[in-house]
N, C-alpha and C positions, 0 to 999 in steps of 0.2 A: 522183578518181574512182577507185575499186577494182572488182575485179568477182572470183567466186570460183566458178570453175566444178567439174564431176563431183564436188562433194557426193553421198554416200550416198543420205545423204536429208535435205532443205530441210523442214523445220516451218513450215509460215505461220500455221496456227491461223486461215487465211481464212474459213473456216466458222462457228469457234466467232467470231469479230469480228463477220459478217455477223450472229450470233444474239445479239449485247452478253452473250456467255460463259454465258448459260443452257439448258436443255434439252439439253446436247451429247449426241451417239451420235460413234463412235468416228470416223465419215468427216470429223469436223468438225475434225480434227487437219490435214488438208489436205495432204496428206504430197506431195510432189513427190521425185521416185528422179531420181537421177541431175540434180540440182538446181543450179542458179546461180541469183546474186545478185546484183545492181549495186548499189552505196552511195556517197555522199559521205560528209560528216561531219555532215549536217544531216538526211537522207532516203536512204529506201528510194527506187532511181529504177527497178529492173525485175525480175522473179521470174520462173524459167520451166526449162524441162529446159535442160539442157546444149545439146543440138544445136540448140535454138530461139534461143539468146543472137545479138542483132543484132550484126553486123558493127561496127557503132560501139563495141561496146564489147567487144571479143575480143582487144583491143592489152594486154599485159600480164598476162592473166589470171590468177590463181593456184590450180593444180590442186589440189583439195581430197578428193581421194579417201581412202577411208578414214576418213570425218570426216561427223559429222550437226552441221545447225546449227538450233538452236534460239531462237527468244524470249527474252531475257534472264529470268535466274529472278531472283526478288523473295521477299526476305524482309520478309513485310510488318510483322512485328511481334516485337522483339524488345527486350531491356533490358541491353545487354553491356556497358555503363559502370557498373560497382560493384569495391566491396573486397571481400575475405576471399572465402568459402567456405561452405556450408553442408553440408558432408560428413557431418558428425555426426548432422545433423537424417536424411540420406537413411535412415542405418542406423535410427536412431529409426525412421522410416517403415517400413521393411522386419521391423522388432522389435514393430508393431503399433499405432504412437502416429499419434494423427489430426494433419493438417494444422492444423485447429482447436487443440486442444492442445497443440502445439508452438506458434502463437501468442501463446496464454495465458501459457505460460510464458516469452514476450520474447524465442520464435526468429521464423521467419520471415522477413517482411520488415523488422521490426525489428531484428534481427540484423544483418542487410546493412545498416542502415540507420548503425548502428556501427559496423559496419567500414568502409564508404564514408566515412564524417565521420573516419575515422584515417587514409583514403588521402590522401598529396597530390594536389594537382592532376597533376603531371608522372606518378605511379605511377597517376591512374586514366588519363590519356592514353596512358600506352608500353601498358597491359594492352590497353584499346581496340582499339589500333592492330595487337596482336598477333592478337585476334579476328576482326578485321573484314578482315586479310590471309587467315587461315585459311577464313574462310566464301567471300572471295574465289577461294580454291584448287579449292572446289567446285564454281566456276562461276557464282555466286552476282553480280552487278554491282549491283546496288540493295538499300539496307538499310535499313531505318527502326528508327531508334533512340531509346528514349524515358529520360526522367528518372524520376526517381520513387525513389532510394535516401536522399538527401540528410537529404529530411522536415523541413528548415528553411529558412528566406530564403535564407541564405549559400551554402548547401553545394547546394542546387538552384541555384540562381544559377549555382554554379560549374559543374556538371556540365552547366546549358546552355551555357555556352561551351564547357566539351570537346567536347561534339557539336558546337557549332557550327567549332569548330577542327578537326575531323574531315572535316568535312563538305567545308572549304577544302582541306585536307592533300590529299583523296582523289579529290576533281572533276577531269575528268570521268570517269576509269577507273572509279572508282567513285562513285554514286550515294550521296548520305547523305540523309536525311528526318530532321528535326528535331522531335521530338513528346515536348513537359511534359508529364509525369505528377506531379507535387508533390503530386495527389488521389490517392494509391497506397496510402496507409496514416494512421493516426491517431495522430502519436506520445502518450504517455501524458502527456505537460506540457500536454497540453490536454484539457478538459472533455468534448469535442465535436467530432464532423466538421465541423458547421456553425463552430466558433469558427475552426478550425486552417483552414476553405477562404477565411472573410473576413479573417486575420490575418495567414496566409501567402500561399496558394494564390493570391486576386485579385489581391493586392498582388505578386506578383513577375509574375503575366502580365500586369499592366498594363507593369510595366519592358522587360519581354522584348519585348513588340508595339511597344512605341516604339523597341528596338533591330533591329526587323524579323530574328530570325535564328532564330525558329520557325516549324516546319509546320501544327503542330495540337497540340489541345491533347487532354487523357484524363483519363479516371476510372475507378477500380475500385470501380463501383456494384453494391454487395455487403451482406449482412445484416451488422451490425456494422465496415462499412467507413464507403461514403459511401451516401447516402439520394437518392431520385429530386428532392428539392427541393434537395440540393446540385449535383445534376447539373445542374436547369435553371438556377440562380444562374451556374455556371460558364459551360457552354454560352450562355445567352444574353448574356452578356458576351462571349465567346470571336466570335459571329458580328459582336455589334458593332466588335469591332476587327477584323474581319476574315478572323480565323483559322479554320480547318477544325476539325470534333469528331471524335475517336471513343471508344468504351468499351469497357471491360471490361464483360460484360453476361452474366449468364444461366449463371455460371460454376460456383458454390457451390447454387445454388437461384434458381427461378424467382421473377425480382424483376421482369420486364416490361422488362427492360433492351433489349429486340430493339427494343420500341415506343417505348421512350423514343429511343434512336440515328435511328427512322426521322421521330419529333416534331420530331427537333434538325437533319434533314438532315445525320446525318453519316456520312463517307466509309466508316465500319466498324462495326458490333459484332462484339467479339472471344471466343471461348470458346465461348458457347451450348452446353455442355454438356447444361443442363437448359430450354433455350429450350421456350415454350410452342407448341401449333399457331394461337394468334393472331398472335402471335411474328413464326412461319415467314410466316403470309400479310402483314404488314406488312410484315418485307422482301422478298418476293417482286413487292408491289406499290411497290418505292422504290426509287435509287439506292444507297441501302447496302449494303455488302457483306456476306455473310457472312464472317468469316475463322474458319475450323476452326484451332485447334493440339493437333492431337493428340499432341504429345510428352507435352504437360503431363498431360492421361489416362492416359497411357502410365508416367509418372514417378509418379503422384499413386496410381497404382490404381485409378482411376476408370473407369467406362462412359466410353464414346465419346460427341461430340456425334452426334445423329442426322441424321448426314450424308445419307444417302438421300432420308428425309424434306424435309429442307431444299432438297434439289437437285428432288428431283419435284416440290416445290411452286413452283416455277421463281425460287428465288431466286439473286443471284451469289453465287457460293463461291470465297472464295481459303482457300489453306492457307499457313501462317507456322510456323516452329519454338518461338518464345516462348522462343526461348533466355535462360536466367536462372540465377543462382546456386541457386534455393530449388525451383522447382517443375519446372521442362526444362533439368538440364545438360547439352546438346545440341546442338551450333551444325549439324548439317548436316541441311538441310531438306529434301534430296531424300531420303534415307535413312529421315526421318521419314513421305514423303508416300507413300514408294513401299511402306513395310511398312502404313503407315494403309488404304489406299486399298482393300487387299483385305479389311481389317478393315471398311470404312466401304462397302462396294461400289461404290467410283467406277469407272468404266470411262477409258481413257488419254486422252481428253478433258478430261474433268472432273481429271484429275489436273493434266496438263499446263498446262490452261488457267488452275488451280487456285494455281499457284505461278509463272506469267508474267504473262497477261493481266488475272487475274482481282485477282491480287495489286499489278499496277501502279496499276489503275481504285482500289482501297483506299488508297493513296497519290496519287490525284489525277492520276497519269502516264496520262491518255486516247490520245496518241499514242505509245505503245510497248505492244508487248504479242503485237504481230502481225508477222510479214514480209511484208509486200505497200506496193507503191509507194505513198507520201507518210508512211509511219510513218515513226518514228525510227530510226537503226541499231545498236539496242541487243538483242546477242547472247550467247547462248552457248554454246560449240563443244566437242564430245565427238568423242575417236579411238575409234571404237567404228563397229559393224558398222548397227547399226540403231537409233531409239529403243525399241526393246522389249527391247535387251541393258542401256539405262541401266537403266530401273527392275526389272529381271528376277535382274541382280546389285547386290542391296543393300551399300551400304556401299562397292561399288569407285568408285574414282574415275577419270572418265573426262573429265576436264572439261581443254582446254587452255586456258591465260589466255594467247595470244598476239594478241590479235585487238588 
């Protein structure tokens, strides 16, 4: 049993938990000043003010004055296993070339496919380790990692194994969620998305499912990528195999991706820059999390997702980095969320719930994200005066990784 006392602030999110992470007001942060928390390896036992700490928990209590404790930050959408980089593409976009035009030239995801296929297993593993350690240094303790840059049976299999190896290496210090995204783009050796899906994506899904190493399957549902029919086929089989679903939805166009996600009971619908009013309504009446990726909009110079409309509509909203080599080469979730919240008109409770509890929900982790008795003891610790100082100081790293 461990006890922390005299935390400047204990950010419990109890109010947000009671509201299922929806329609939040600042008071839903449920901050305890001069807080104390008691926990063991499996669960939180007690929380409250330090002055009210029961006698039986006072022995060997650790004085945490000068620190703020929050639920663990979760980055629920990343693509951190890849080879090479796309720095020149970013310069090209600054010079006026569109993302779609770059893709037509053989750039974009297909360029990273080429670079990833050239990289060895150890190169992919070691570069991913370095990225994971950097994310963890910001206070992030749970990271979703997608495959999707192999785009052939052999390399996608290899990348999924690399993610599984990362998962085993870092547990329990860092939780890794393994998402299978072979349906990320269509290699030019295939005549259609349907052909690639049937010859590569689905057969490998069967193999990985039999090995029980993937946590979810994802698809890039977008014009010129994968169709609603492709998603129906993939998600139907994934559900039969007992594998959760996630979807890249309504990013470049409104393709009813959010509604498709709800139809298939997906954990999350991600991006949503072009989501429709009917898509928002569908998410609001479902358990599917609306995961916003503002870093991608910043990086591509596109308008942000209509966060305020999505939130006011009653959807559960998470924020993730989408860290990847081409459309958001920024791995600092807290920096992205802090900047984006001012632009998207999020209050503090919506911001912090978005990168903790709701992000955990997007990865099927319902027992973490709030610091209340019975929940899992997954924390982020910051050496600072208050929660407000963390989001006020853009890019400053207050995280202390000693828990």
